[in-house]
Structure formats: structure tokens, C-alpha cells
Backbone as a ProteinNet text record, in pm:
[ID]
protein_1_A
[PRIMARY]
XXXXXXXXXXXXXXXXXXXXXXXXXXXXXXXXXXXXXXXXXXXXXXXXXXXXXXXXXXXXXXXXXXXXXXXXXXXXXXXXXXXXXXXXXXXXXXXXXXXXXXXXXXXXXXXXXXXXXXXXXXXXXXXXXXXXXXXXXXXXXXXXXXXXXXXXXXXXXXXXXXXXXXXXXXXXXXXXXXXXXXXXXXXXXXXXXXXXXXXXXXXXXXXXXXXXXXXXXXXXXXXXXXXXXXXXXXXXXXXXXXXXXXXXXXXXXXXXXXXXXXXXXXXXX
[TERTIARY]
1003.6	951.1	798.7	740.8	595.8	531.9	593.5	539.1	544.9	653.7	668.5	560.6	537	434.3	296.5	269.6	140.7	120.1	230.2	221.9	188.7	252.5	228.5	84.2	30	-109.5	-202.1	-173.2	-256.7	-253.5	-137.8	-122	-166.5	-207.2	-251.8	-140.7	-17.1	94.2	111.9	53.3	42.7	-105.3	-143.1	-283.8	-313.2	-433.3	-473.3	-511.7	-461.9	-492.8	-564.9	-700.1	-780.7	-760	-738.5	-725.5	-598.7	-491.7	-366	-352.6	-444.6	-441	-321.6	-270.8	-156.6	-158.2	-70.9	-60.9	60.5	42.1	150.2	180.4	305.1	345.2	350	289.1	279.6	415.8	514.1	645.1	738.6	698.3	783.4	775.6	873.9	878.5	751.2	685.3	559.5	576.3	471	467.4	383.5	439.9	370.7	305.2	297	236.3	88.3	45.7	-95.5	-138.6	-42.3	-76.4	-167.1	-146.8	-227	-373.8	-403.5	-541.2	-608.7	-534.2	-591.7	-699.4	-794.6	-901.4	-846.4	-747.6	-691.6	-547.2	-507.9	-369	-300.3	-195.4	-127.3	-39.9	-41.7	44.6	83.7	183.3	230.7	275.6	265.5	317.3	458.3	527.7	662.5	658.9	549.6	535.8	532.7	459.8	457.1	595.5	661.5	796.1	891.1	885.9	976.5	939.8	810.9	772.2	802.2	789.3	823.6	972.7	1055.7	1200.2	1243.5	1162.4	1196.9	1167.1	1097.2	1059.6	1170.8	1162.2	1252.8	1215	1302.1	1274.5	1145.7	1125.3	1004.1	880.3	886.3	770	743.8	848.3	827.1	748.4	787.7	715.5	568.8	543.7	405.5	327.9	390.8	323.2	284.8	378	348.2	252.3	261	163.1	23.1	13.9	-114.9	-169.1	-83.2	-123.7	-173.2	-102.9	-143.1	-273.5	-295.3	-420.7	-539.4	-519.2	-625	-650.8	-543.6	-556.4	-611.1	-591.9	-636	-785.9	-883.2	-871.1	-888.4	-834.4	-849.2	-895.5	-1026	-1081.8	-1061.9	-1058.4	-1045.9	-912.9	-812.1	-681.4	-665.6	-762.2	-753.7	-824.7	-768.3	-818.9	-949.2	-976.3	-1098.1	-1147	-1275.5	-1333.8	-1302.9	-1305.8	-1289.8	-1420.5	-1414.5	-1534	-1596.8	-1721	-1787	-1889.4	-1893.4	-2000.2	-1958.5	-1835.3	-1791.1	-1648.1	-1605.3	-1463.7	-1383.8	-1284.7	-1212.6	-1078.2	-996.8	-877.2	-919.5	-858.3	-881.7	-759.1	-781.9	-671.1	-686.7	-586.5	-596.9	-472.6	-491	-378.9	-414	-313.2	-335.2	-369.6	-452.2	-484.6	-357.1	-345.8	-227.8	-114.2	-129	-20.4	-64	-186.2	-241.6	-156.9	-95.8	-14.7	124.2	154.8	289.2	294.2	211.8	211.7	69	33.9	-92.8	-65.7	-166.6	-151.4	-263.1	-228.1	-327.3	-330.5	-450.2	-462.9	-594.7	-605.8	-731.7	-757.2	-883.3	-923.3	-928.4	-870.7	-869.6	-911.8	-947.6	-970.6	-835	-810.8	-683.1	-683.5	-570.4	-559	-592.6	-614.7	-654.7	-791.3	-835.2	-969.3	-973.3	-910.1	-917	-890.9	-951.7	-928.3	-789.4	-752.8	-617.3	-620	-541.3	-516	-391.7	-408	-297.4	-251.7	-138.2	-86.2	-13	-47.6	9.8	98.5	76.4	150.6	145.6	251.9	251.1	330.4	290.7	356.1	268.8	299.9	219.4	83.1	-11.9	-149.5	-155.8	-84.1	-91.4	-29.2	72.4	134.1	37.6	-33.9	-132.7	-249.2	-294.7	-402.3	-360.1	-235.8	-184.6	-175.5	-135.6	-128.1	-265.4	-366.5	-501.6	-552.8	-518.6	-564	-496.2	-369.6	-295.5	-313.7	-385.7	-416.2	-567.1	-645.9	-792.9	-846.2	-773.1	-816.8	-774.7	-872.1	-837.9	-786.2	-705.8	-649.6	-757.3	-722.6	-814.2	-853.5	-982.4	-1038.1	-1043.1	-1045.3	-1065.9	-1207.5	-1220	-1348.7	-1401.2	-1528	-1588.9	-1560	-1526.5	-1496.6	-1626.5	-1642.3	-1759.9	-1747.8	-1861.7	-1865.5	-1777.7	-1705.2	-1621.2	-1493.5	-1461.2	-1341.2	-1345.1	-1466.6	-1483.9	-1464.8	-1441.4	-1423.9	-1451.7	-1483.6	-1507.4	-1637.4	-1688	-1802	-1787.1	-1849.4	-1849.4	-1956	-1940.4	-2043.3	-2171.3	-2284.4	-2412.1	-2461.2	-2450.4	-2491	-2382.5	-2390.7	-2287.5	-2275.3	-2388.1	-2384.5	-2306.5	-2279.1	-2199.8	-2053.4	-2010.6	-1870.9	-1845.9	-1766.5	-1742.5	-1637.1	-1533.6	-1421.8	-1399.3	-1360.4	-1325.8	-1198.7	-1194.8	-1079.5	-977.4	-850.7	-741.6	-742.6	-701.1	-692.8	-556.2	-462	-328.9	-328.4	-240.9	-229	-119.5	-153.3	-53.2	3	131.9	194.9	208.7	171.9	179.1	255.3	321.3	396.5	329.9	309.4	252.2	353.3	305.4	391.6	381.7	496.6	501.7	609.1	633.5	727.7	868.6	916.2	1053.6	1071.7	974.8	984.4	967.6	872.5	850.8	973.1	1035.7	1156.2	1271.7	1281.9	1387.3	1368.1	1242.7	1214.3	1259.8	1230	1262.4	1411	1479.5	1622.9	1711.7	1650.4	1725.3	1803	1745.5	1811.5	1752.8	1655.1	1590	1619.1	1711.2	1751	1650.2	1572.4	1472	1370.5	1255.5	1152.7	1177.5	1189.2	1214.9	1108.1	1150.4	1055.7	976.3	1028.8	960.6	862.5	853.7	766.3	661.9	549.5	444.6	309.8	204.6	69.9	2.5	-74.5	-165.5	-307.1	-396.7	-535.8	-596.3	-714.3	-771.9	-786.4	-828.7	-845.8	-711.1	-607.2	-473.9	-419.8	-443.8	-397.5	-459.4	-587.9	-657.5	-593.4	-558.2	-494.7	-354.8	-279	-141.2	-135.6	-240.8	-243.1	-287	-324.8	-371.4	-255	-288.2	-184.8	-129.4	0	57.3	8.2	12.9	61.5	-41.3	8.1	-78.3	-57.2	-165.2	-161.4	-251.7	-197.5	-275.3	-280.4	-401.5	-420.8	-489	-420.9	-476.4	-403.5	-460.4	-403.3	-276.6	-210.7	-87.8	-114.1	-24.3	-35.3	-133.2	-182.5	-281.7	-220.3	-87.7	-22.2	7.7	13.2	36.6	170.3	276.3	409.1	414.4	351.8	351.4	279.1	166.9	91	172.7	234.4	315	435.2	494.8	608.5	567.1	455.9	406.1	370.3	313.3	278	403.9	510.1	635.6	695.8	689.6	744	668.5	535.5	454.6	484.2	496.1	523.8	664.2	759.1	895.9	898.5	818	809.1	754.4	656.2	592.7	687	776.1	860.9	1007	1034.7	1174.2	1251.7	1180.1	1248.4	1247.6	1187.7	1179	1288.8	1391.2	1505.9	1471.8	1360.5	1324.5	1244.5	1211.4	1130.3	1208.8	1187	1251.4	1153.4	1189.5	1101.8	1173.2	1103.5	1154.9	1064.4	1120.3	1043.5	1097.1	1018.3	1060.9	1006.7	1093.8	1052.5	1062.7	1006.5	1003.7	1122.7	1201.5	1313.7	1422.9	1544.3	1656.9	1634.5	1575.4	1550.7	1458.2	1349.9	1255.8	1320	1404.1	1475.6	1563.4	1634.7	1719.5	1636.5	1520.4	1431.9	1381.3	1339.1	1288.1	1398.7	1516.5	1629.4	1659.7	1649.7	1671.9	1569.1	1444.5	1340.6	1370.2	1410.2	1441.1	1553	1658	1772.9	1733.9	1641.4	1600.4	1527.3	1444.6	1367.6	1433.8	1535.3	1612.6	1534.7	1438.1	1354.9	1390.7	1403.8	1428.5	1571.5	1646.4	1784.6	1796
3680.4	3563.7	3567.5	3687	3696.8	3655.4	3698.4	3660.8	3510.4	3450.1	3305.7	3233.4	3277.6	3216	3234.9	3355	3380.3	3287	3263.7	3172.4	3030.9	2988.7	2854.3	2837.7	2941.5	2935	2930.1	3011.7	3016.3	2883.7	2818	2689	2573	2605.6	2504.7	2407.2	2452.7	2371.1	2385.8	2490.5	2503.6	2496	2406.9	2385.2	2412	2453.8	2476.6	2344.8	2320.5	2198.8	2240.3	2233.4	2285.1	2204.4	2073	1988.9	2021	2049.4	2079.9	2229.6	2310.5	2453.3	2523.1	2470.8	2533.4	2498.6	2563.8	2536.2	2449	2351	2257.4	2257.9	2264.2	2259.1	2113.6	2085.4	1947.7	1886.1	1969.3	1913.6	1900.4	1955.2	1946	1806.8	1774.8	1644.8	1623.8	1510.8	1487.7	1494.6	1542	1544.3	1426.2	1347.2	1229	1257.3	1386.3	1424.6	1387.5	1322.6	1287.9	1165.5	1087.4	970.7	873	861	767	809	935.2	984.8	981.8	943.2	938.2	830.3	847.5	749.5	620.6	633	519.1	493.5	365.8	327.1	318.1	397.8	388.6	264.5	199.8	84.7	82.6	3	-1.5	-142.3	-175	-300.1	-276.4	-384.9	-370.1	-298.9	-315.7	-247.5	-96.9	-50	93.7	141.6	62.1	96.2	119.1	29.6	40.9	160	184.2	299.7	430.8	430.8	550.2	580.2	476.7	495.2	550.6	527.9	575.4	723.9	784.8	925.3	1016.3	1143	1243.8	1268.4	1336.3	1363.2	1442.4	1542.5	1624.1	1539.6	1455.5	1373.9	1266.2	1218.4	1125.9	1195.2	1318	1394.6	1410	1442.9	1462	1331.2	1219.2	1088.9	1054.9	1073.4	1040.6	1141.6	1268.4	1366.7	1332.4	1277.6	1232.5	1118.6	1023.3	909	955.9	1050.5	1099.7	1178.6	1251.2	1325.8	1230.6	1114.3	1013.2	955.3	925.4	857.5	948.7	1079.8	1171.1	1162.6	1171.3	1215.2	1366.5	1421.1	1563	1573.1	1554.5	1551.4	1683	1795.5	1926	1941.4	1867.4	1879.2	1782.8	1690.2	1591.9	1642.5	1605.7	1657.8	1591.6	1469.7	1400	1311.3	1276	1190.6	1043.9	965.1	820.6	761.4	637.5	564.4	504.4	545.4	500.1	389.7	336.6	243.4	97.7	70.8	-67.4	-82	-204.6	-226.3	-219.6	-135	-112.9	-45.4	-37.5	45.3	190	260.7	403.1	478.4	595.4	675.8	818.5	867.9	997.7	1081.6	1213.1	1307.2	1432.8	1512.1	1640	1746.2	1841.5	1952.7	2027	2055.5	2123.3	2030.7	1901	1804.5	1687.4	1693.8	1580.6	1542.2	1641	1612.7	1563.5	1567.8	1531.6	1392.4	1370.8	1242.4	1204.4	1077.8	1022.4	891.5	847.5	730.2	630.9	502.8	396.4	314.2	296.9	229.9	155.7	72.1	5.6	17.2	-0.9	1.4	-140.9	-161.3	-293.5	-280.6	-393.2	-397.9	-409.5	-329.3	-333.7	-434.2	-446.8	-537.7	-470.5	-339.3	-264.4	-204	-115.7	-60.4	54.7	36.1	135.4	66.1	115.7	55.8	91.6	30.2	46.3	92.4	194.2	232.3	156.4	71.7	-8.9	51.7	121	187.4	85.9	83	-15.9	45.2	170.8	227.8	379.9	445.9	591.9	632.3	741.9	790.3	892.7	923.1	1017.1	957.7	1044.5	1000.5	885	899.1	795.3	664.5	672.9	552.1	481	558.1	500	439.2	508.9	454.7	323.2	317.9	196.2	82.5	114.9	12.6	-48.5	34.9	-15.8	-99.4	-60.3	-134.8	-271.2	-277.2	-403.1	-491.2	-441	-519.5	-513.2	-580.3	-573.1	-637.9	-733.8	-798.1	-712.4	-670.8	-594.1	-689.5	-638.3	-726.2	-794.9	-912.6	-990.8	-911.9	-920.9	-857.9	-705.4	-650.7	-506.2	-470	-359.7	-317.1	-193.4	-163.4	-41.4	73.6	190.3	308.4	380.9	417.6	494.4	640	703.6	845.5	928.1	1022.1	1110.3	1046	926.3	852.8	824.5	794.3	777	632.4	540.7	401.4	309.1	181.6	80.9	8.3	-55.9	-145.5	-259.9	-372.9	-486.7	-467.7	-538.6	-536.7	-598.3	-531	-580.6	-700.9	-693.9	-804.4	-825	-935.9	-969.4	-862.1	-796.4	-694.4	-571.4	-557.5	-444	-458.1	-577.2	-601.7	-571.8	-466.1	-424.7	-510.9	-546.3	-619.8	-749.6	-851.2	-977.4	-959.8	-1022.6	-1005.8	-1116.4	-1078	-1173.9	-1265.6	-1389.9	-1484.1	-1480.2	-1408.1	-1396.3	-1292.6	-1313.3	-1222.2	-1120	-992.7	-886.9	-854.1	-876.8	-845.5	-694.2	-639.5	-495.1	-465.4	-351.4	-305.4	-179.3	-174.6	-56.5	58.2	175.2	293.3	371.8	406.9	493.9	600.1	681.6	792.4	743.2	641.5	595.6	536.2	453.6	395.1	502.9	594.3	702.6	789.5	828.2	910.8	834.9	704.5	623.4	614.6	606.3	604.7	734.3	845.4	975.6	1005.5	952.3	979.5	873.7	783.5	675.9	589.3	567	484.4	343.2	315.9	185.1	117.5	21.5	-46.1	-152.6	-202.6	-304	-303.9	-363.3	-376	-505.2	-498	-620.1	-725.8	-843.7	-949.4	-999	-982	-1036.4	-941.6	-818.7	-719.5	-675.9	-744.1	-714.4	-734.3	-689.8	-701.4	-829	-891.3	-998.7	-944.2	-1005.6	-962	-1020.8	-974.3	-1019	-1170.7	-1239.1	-1384.3	-1453.1	-1404.9	-1462.5	-1437.9	-1318	-1284.1	-1378	-1407.8	-1498.1	-1636.7	-1684.9	-1816.9	-1814.7	-1710.6	-1701.3	-1697.1	-1644.5	-1631.4	-1759	-1861.9	-1987.1	-2061.4	-2156.6	-2233.3	-2342.8	-2374.5	-2483.9	-2618.3	-2726.7	-2729	-2671.1	-2621.8	-2554.8	-2617.2	-2660.2	-2715	-2630.4	-2579.1	-2494.9	-2561.6	-2579.9	-2631.2	-2523.5	-2479.2	-2372.6	-2372.7	-2301.4	-2296.7	-2214.2	-2219.2	-2144.6	-1994.6	-1919.2	-1773.5	-1717	-1797.6	-1749.2	-1705.2	-1713	-1658.8	-1759.2	-1888.8	-1991.4	-1969.3	-1947.1	-1931.1	-1809.7	-1699.6	-1579	-1602	-1674.6	-1702.9	-1792	-1896.5	-1986.4	-1914.6	-1824.2	-1747.4	-1659.8	-1588.9	-1504.9	-1589.6	-1707.2	-1799	-1838.3	-1870.5	-1909.6	-1793.7	-1673.8	-1555.4	-1527.6	-1530.9	-1505.4	-1608.3	-1734.6	-1840.3	-1823.5	-1779.7	-1757.7	-1652.1	-1546.7	-1444.1	-1502.5	-1592.1	-1648.4	-1739.2	-1811.1	-1910.3	-1867	-1740.3	-1696.7	-1713.3	-1716.1	-1730.5	-1874.8	-1963.5	-2103.5	-2182.5	-2222.4	-2291.1	-2433	-2488	-2625.2	-2634	-2518.9	-2520.5	-2461.9	-2519.5	-2470.1	-2481.9	-2423.9	-2423.8	-2490.6	-2579.1	-2641.1	-2600.5	-2531.7	-2486.5	-2562	-2657.8	-2742.4	-2685.3	-2668.9	-2613.3	-2720.5	-2689.3	-2786.4	-2771.2	-2666.3	-2645.4	-2566.1	-2577	-2500.5	-2351	-2316.1	-2174.7	-2112.5	-2183.3	-2131.8	-2127.7	-2225.9	-2227.4	-2103.4	-2067.7	-1948.7	-1821.4	-1820	-1703.3	-1683.4	-1789.7	-1778.6	-1744	-1798.1	-1764.3	-1615.1	-1560.6	-1417.9	-1336.4	-1383	-1312.5	-1319.3	-1436.8	-1452.4	-1357.7	-1353	-1268.5	-1121.8	-1080.4	-939.7	-896.3	-983.4	-942.8	-985.8	-1074	-1110.4	-1181.1	-1264.2	-1332	-1478.8	-1546.9	-1691	-1716.4	-1792.3	-1823.5	-1966
-504.9	-434.4	-427.8	-405.8	-397.8	-530.6	-642.3	-772.4	-793.6	-744.6	-758.4	-677.5	-553.8	-469.3	-531.4	-584.3	-649.4	-768.2	-843.6	-957.7	-910.5	-802.7	-749.3	-703.6	-638.9	-596.8	-718.2	-818.4	-938.1	-1012.1	-1008.9	-1076.3	-989	-865.4	-768.5	-730.8	-741.9	-696	-545.3	-489.7	-344.3	-311.3	-222.2	-193.1	-46.2	-17.3	121.3	185	302.3	377.1	504.6	500.8	611	738.7	726.2	845.5	922.7	848.9	915.8	944	888.8	914.1	851.8	742.1	677.1	529.5	455.7	314	288	201.5	173.3	24.2	-12.1	-152.1	-196.3	-311.9	-358.6	-383.2	-419.3	-453.9	-334.1	-217.3	-99.5	-37.3	44.2	110.4	192.8	178	248.7	400.3	464.9	610.4	658.5	750.2	801.1	935.6	972.6	1099.8	1100.6	1207	1221.3	1143.4	1092.3	1010.9	1085.7	1215.9	1294	1301.5	1270.7	1275.3	1138.5	1034.1	900.2	893.1	802.8	783.3	723.6	633.2	562	603.9	595.6	616.2	480.1	455.4	325.9	316.9	200.5	176.8	29.9	-2.4	-141.9	-177.7	-305.6	-357.5	-411.2	-443.7	-498.9	-633.1	-707.8	-838.3	-818.5	-717	-688.4	-645.9	-564.4	-518	-635.9	-734	-848.6	-938.4	-958.3	-1040.7	-967.9	-835.3	-757.9	-769.4	-762.1	-771.2	-906	-1008.8	-1142.7	-1161.4	-1066.2	-1077.5	-1026.2	-1065.2	-1009.2	-864.4	-789.5	-648.3	-630.2	-713.7	-702.8	-729.5	-833.8	-867.7	-762	-695.2	-583.4	-472.7	-443.1	-340.8	-378.2	-505.3	-551.2	-538.4	-576.2	-569.3	-425.1	-331.2	-191.4	-129.3	-169.5	-121.8	-172.2	-294.1	-346.7	-262.4	-230.1	-147.2	-11	49.9	181.6	174.1	63.5	46.8	38.1	-24.3	-31.2	106.6	178.5	308.4	416.5	402.2	509.4	538.4	449	310.4	297.9	187.7	156.9	12.5	-7.7	-143.1	-217.6	-143.5	-209.1	-282	-238.1	-302.6	-419.5	-436.7	-543.9	-668.9	-784.7	-911.8	-954.6	-908.9	-949.3	-836	-842.5	-740.8	-768.7	-663	-678.6	-730.9	-778	-818.4	-693.6	-662.9	-540.6	-566.7	-689.5	-727.1	-730	-769	-786.6	-736.4	-701.8	-671.3	-801.1	-806.2	-931.7	-905.2	-1011.1	-1004.5	-987.9	-894.5	-876.5	-929.3	-986.9	-1039.6	-988.9	-916	-849.3	-874.2	-861.7	-872	-794.5	-761.7	-694.6	-797.1	-757.6	-845.9	-886	-1013.1	-1063.1	-1098.7	-1065.5	-1089.3	-1176.6	-1231.8	-1306.4	-1427.1	-1491.8	-1609.9	-1573.4	-1443.9	-1400.8	-1336.9	-1236.1	-1165.3	-1126.8	-1153	-1106.7	-1034.9	-960.6	-873.2	-903.6	-918.7	-935.1	-807.2	-751.1	-622.5	-612.5	-509.9	-479	-329.5	-293.2	-152.1	-99	18.6	81.1	227.7	286.5	430.9	498.5	600	669.2	783.2	849.2	962.7	1094.9	1090.3	1209.9	1182.9	1269.9	1254.3	1154.4	1042.4	936.3	803.4	694.9	563.3	512.5	400.2	348.7	203.2	172.6	33.8	-11.1	-111.6	-162.3	-294.8	-294.2	-413.5	-500.7	-629.9	-721.6	-829.3	-864.6	-977.5	-967	-1015.2	-1026.2	-1149.2	-1208.8	-1329.5	-1398.4	-1523	-1600	-1631.2	-1669.8	-1692.5	-1793.5	-1905.7	-2007.8	-1959.8	-1873.8	-1818.9	-1724.7	-1643.9	-1552	-1629.5	-1735.2	-1818.9	-1882.6	-1930.4	-1992.8	-1891	-1768.9	-1664.3	-1639.5	-1629.8	-1604.2	-1720.5	-1841.6	-1959.5	-1970	-1929.2	-1939	-1815.6	-1715.7	-1595.2	-1569.6	-1655	-1642	-1514.7	-1458.8	-1334.6	-1215.7	-1137.9	-1018.3	-911	-815.7	-711.7	-628.8	-581.9	-498.5	-374.1	-338.4	-218.2	-226	-347.4	-363.7	-319.4	-246	-191.5	-264.6	-239.4	-292.7	-197.4	-252.6	-172.7	-139.3	-14	27.2	-18	-30.9	-68.6	24	-33.9	46.1	96.2	40.8	85	236.2	285.8	429.9	475.3	382.6	420.2	303.5	334.8	231.9	259.2	155.7	170.9	71.5	102.3	11.4	-95.7	-207.9	-311.5	-255.9	-279.4	-226.2	-305.2	-437.7	-525.1	-628.4	-700.3	-798.2	-906.4	-940.1	-1045.4	-1003	-871.5	-825.4	-864	-900.9	-932.3	-1079.2	-1106.4	-1243.8	-1310.2	-1238.9	-1296.6	-1221.5	-1296.2	-1232.8	-1151.5	-1035	-947.6	-969.8	-961.4	-972.4	-851.1	-871.2	-759.5	-691.5	-752.4	-693.4	-581.8	-485.2	-372.7	-402.4	-393.5	-408	-270.7	-251.7	-124.2	-112.5	2.1	23.7	151.7	152.6	269	322.8	455.1	517.5	512.3	474.8	468	597.7	652.7	768.9	745.4	844.4	826.7	793.9	863.9	842.5	703.1	658.9	525	418.9	440.2	344	326.2	435.6	426.8	362.6	391.6	330.4	179.2	135	-8.1	-74.8	-10.5	-68.3	-64.5	34	50	-14.4	-92.5	-160.1	-61.7	55.6	157.1	164.3	78.4	79.2	-54.3	-53	-175.6	-218.4	-125.7	-154.7	-41.6	-67.9	34.9	113	245.8	324.4	298.9	257.4	222.4	341.1	461.6	578.3	643.2	592.8	655.1	552.9	552.2	456.6	524.2	458.1	513.5	465.2	552.6	514.5	516.6	438.3	446.6	574.7	616.3	744.6	756.5	647.6	653.4	673.4	602.8	618.2	758.9	812.4	947	1050.6	1032.8	1125.3	1123.2	1003.5	991.7	1052.4	1022	1071.3	1223.6	1286.1	1432.6	1502.3	1424.1	1484.4	1549.3	1638.4	1708.2	1617.5	1630.6	1552.8	1606.2	1525.6	1386.4	1290	1175.9	1079.3	942.2	879.3	744.2	655.5	545.3	454.7	317.9	267.4	132	49.1	-56.4	-139.4	-273.3	-368.9	-502.7	-510.4	-626.5	-648.8	-648.2	-584.3	-584.8	-485.3	-391.9	-296	-163.2	-151.5	-32.5	76.8	43.8	146.3	218.3	139.9	199.3	290.8	249.1	331.6	463.7	458.2	580.1	673.3	618.7	700.8	760.2	681.3	730.8	849	834.8	944.1	1066	1039	1147.6	1225.2	1153.7	1218.9	1297.2	1239.8	1306.9	1436.6	1429.6	1549.5	1658.3	1616	1714.4	1773.2	1690.8	1739.2	1848.8	1831.9	1936.3	2066.3	2053.6	2172.5	2251.7	2181.8	2249.2	2256.2	2228.3	2219	2350.5	2464	2592.8	2644.4	2564.7	2605.3	2534	2609.3	2550.2	2503.6	2548.6	2513.1	2383.6	2324.6	2202.8	2085.6	1970.2	1848.6	1732.1	1617.8	1501.5	1384.7	1317.9	1195.4	1080.3	981.9	866.2	745.1	694.8	582.9	452.3	352.8	223.5	114.6	-1.7	-111.6	-205.6	-189.9	-280.9	-211.8	-266.2	-213.6	-235	-349.4	-379.1	-274.4	-241.2	-142.3	-4.4	25	152.4	167.3	61.2	64	77.6	11.8	19.5	161.6	226.6	362.9	461.5	439.7	526.1	516	394.3	373.9	452.6	450.7	526	676.6	723.6	865.5	906.8	824.2	857.3	863.8	776.8	771.5	897.5	950.2	1068.1	1198.3	1188.9	1307	1415.4	1375.8	1474.4	1486.3	1372.9	1375.3	1332.7	1408.4	1375.6	1324.1
[MASK]
+++++++++++++++++++++++++++++++++++++++++++++++++++++++++++++++++++++++++++++++++++++++++++++++++++++++++++++++++++++++++++++++++++++++++++++++++++++++++++++++++++++++++++++++++++++++++++++++++++++++++++++++++++++++++++++++++++++++++++++++++++++++++++++++++++++++++++++

């Protein structure tokens, strides 16, 4: 056993974690202890969810441990530094695990007093490189990462922007201990459509008083904002028997989709 542990240390598959005061194996189930004290809020898109599900159990652990190392942050355990100059796709991995699993992510402004790491893809190095090459447009509202992974900043001038940003909204789900463990234990068959993050501007609109009219282009998140608006209002009037909510959609398909979201969160009947 001692020889095996020595090999793991030499291969950097076991790394020292100074903040937690202990050593953590990259392939072991991630620990979510102290998540509320992390600098970053971890989140994921459905694309990351599907690529994570395609990995082996060990590689899933490595992928989520990589995400947590970024969010802590623990730069000493990461194989390479983030790009601190422009808003762009970031690609990270744990030392000793670069040939096994890497993570593609972007920095976003969160809905609380901390920035958000939005994970979009995980897999082998060449798979992550291919993902970045086939997705030249970075997600809308991607921010620049501060030195030391200490936060985010906006581009100072137009020349600071390396890549053109997509106008489409990427829906993201906040990761916590219960969702993380469900992912690892194969207990999450799908990501609940009604539980996702909005960006700060969308959150501000969703929190406004009804009636609410939104005019915007395709793919900008209108339905998600209106859905959150309806959910928030439902919470406010849930004890008032004289008030009800009517949500009118443009198609039967969208009506069924929204009903599915309502049923999942159990707020609007």
C-alpha cells in the first residue's frame, strides 16, 4: 500500500490541498465541504451534463474535482493557468490528470455576491480542443478572469475582446452537493428544466411586477425570464385564493414544455 501511495504522489494523482489541510485524491468522490466559502459558484450547462455522463465513474470524479479546484480556487492543483487577458473559453485540468480529463468553462457574473464558473464541456484534451475549435463564439456575457482566479472584470476597451460573443443564452444549472452527488451516483436522469440560472439582467426583469412584456430576438431567453417571473409571482400569491396566473403560449409544444417545468418545481398548478 505504501508503494501505491508513493506512486500516486509521484504521479500527482494525490494532491495537497492547503486550504482544507488534507490531501485529496483526484479520482475520489468530490467533497462539497465549504462550498459556500468558495470564491466561485460552480454551474453547468446541459452540454457539460451530457459529456460528464459519458465518462467513467473515476473520470467523472476527476472532472468535478477539477471544477471545484477552479471554484475554490486552488491554482496549485491545476495543470495550467487561466487566460487573464480576454473573455474566452478557458480549459483546465488537474495536475497528473491532463491526459485523462480536461474541462472547458467560461467566467460569468453570478446572481449572488460571487462570480460563476459555467462548465460547458469535459473530456480528453483533444476532445476539448475540438470543442473550442468548433465553437468559436464564446457564450454571451463571458467575463475576463482576474489574476489568481480571484474574480471577474469586464473588458476595458473593445480591443480587450478576443472572440465575438454568441447572442444565444446558454441555460446553466447551479451545482451543489445534492446535484453533484446525484450526478455521480447516476440518480439524475435529466436536468430539471425549471431550475436554472438567469444572468443578472434577466433576474432583474424577472423580479419586476406584472404585467410584463418582453420584446427581444430569438434565443435571448424570453421564455425563461417569463417562466421565472411567473414562478416568483406564484410564490407571492400562493396564499391568496382570489388570484391566479394565466400563462399563454404560442404553440402546443411550448405549452407542454412549460407544463413540464411547472410540474417539476410544484409551484404552479
